[in-house]
C-alpha positions, 0 to 999 in steps of 0.5 A: 478440490479446486485448483487456483492460480497465481500470476505475478508481475513486477517480481521483486523482494514483494513478489518472492516472499509473495511467492513464498508465502504461498508456498508455505501455506499452500497446506492450510490453504487446502485444509480452510478453503480446499484450494490448491493454490499454485503459480504459475507463472511471473514476470519481471521487466525483461523476462519472465516465467510460466510454469501452468502445472506449478512454480516453487519457490526453489525454481523463483530462484533461477533467473536464468529459466526465465525467458527474456520478452516474457513480460507484458502484454506478452506473458498476459496474454499467455499466463493461466492465472485466476489471480494476479499481484501486481507489485511494480514499479509506481509512474505517479503521471502515467501508471504504468506499466501495473496499469495496463497489468490491471486492465488485463489482470480485469477484463480478463477475470482475473481478481486483482492484488496491488501491492504497486501504487502508480496504477491505482493513484493514476485510475483507480476509480475507473478500475475499480469500477471496470472490476466491479462489472466483471464481477472480480475484486481489486484488493489494495491493503500490501499499497495502501500502509502495508501492513496496518490494515487501513481499507479493510478496516475503515469498509468491512469493520465500520460497513454501514455508518459514516465515516466524517474523519480520517487522520494517519500516520502513513510515512515512517521515513518522515515520522524517524525525520521530525522525531530528531529534529524535535529530540535533537535539534536537530536542522532539517538536512542533519535529520535526513542524515542520519536517516540516510545512512541508517537507510531510513531515508531514498536517496532521493526523498523527496518522495517521503519527506514532501508528502508525496508518499502519504499524498499517493496513499491518501489518495489510492485510501479516498478511492478505495474508500469514500470513492471521491475520485481525488488527483494527486494534483490537487493534493493540499500538501507539507514538506518537512523543508518547512520547518524552521527551528523556532517550531520545532523549539515550540512543539518541544517546549509546549510538549506538542509531537510533531507528525506528517499527517494525510487527512481526509473529511466529508462533511454534507458530501463534501470532501477535504484531503490532502497532508500536512504536519499536524501537531499532536498531545503527547497522550494521543496515541499517534504521539507513539509511533515511532520509526516505521510505524503507521497508525490509523484514526477515524471519527465517524457518526454512531460507531465512536472512534478510533485508532490503529497503531504500529503493523510493521513497515517492510516488504515482507511486511506487505507480502504479508498484507497482499496475503491477506487479500489473497485469503479475503479473495479466497473466503468471499469465492467459499 
């Protein structure tokens, strides 16, 4: 039986859940793929743990077993792995620390499953090209929309057709705030405060409400699907802060639902992308999104139009998306 070794960097909540899901499906991997899957190394920002024989999920809970300083290049130089799951924090200016981890893994011939977004936003086209040259896969389901299959759907199911346009609801926080503002005539500040009290919005909400989170995901999708090297700073971007009571009242009276969406339009080789507030009728599927529900619309040249709606949006769902990528790697290696 072949052995497939998995290492994880930026190890935290999502990493813990990836390790648990891998452990739960070890028998499945053995039966369906003929492989024994072992987690052989994990590291966070200051400590790490390496064991070429296997690290169980239970052992990962004993932080005293982690070695100080076993992180960064020291970790990558010592760990024996075939696949890297990168799930650390995202810096959208430098791409670090994920950029160094992903670059090192690709250069060593490891497949990479990216959960963190920073490196993909900053150096996505370069990393994808490096992966192709090394003959490895760089997959990113968890970085683009948690459980909603955006990149998979656009690249696998719509392979071979021209995708003219996509729109996507990619940030659940903004959906909750918009619905609260429209349904209860609440101000932005009131709706945001409620979202923060419920734990839906972060204490510092700018990344979500000003469109940066959606923009980051648009860049990742555009790079992977359209092969377009977009920079996040170049995207047109709207903020929920700009909405007025008059606008909201008018939309409510007309039965329109506002959503913050990311979009990519492709026409005769030209690509336009951005983040904006779009209005949808009550019959449109995007009007059915609630809370953390995400959605994707795609218009193609020959296959018609498609809308995907649903998928959980939490650390468990993100871990499951990473595991889906792992299945793709195993399938392609058969």
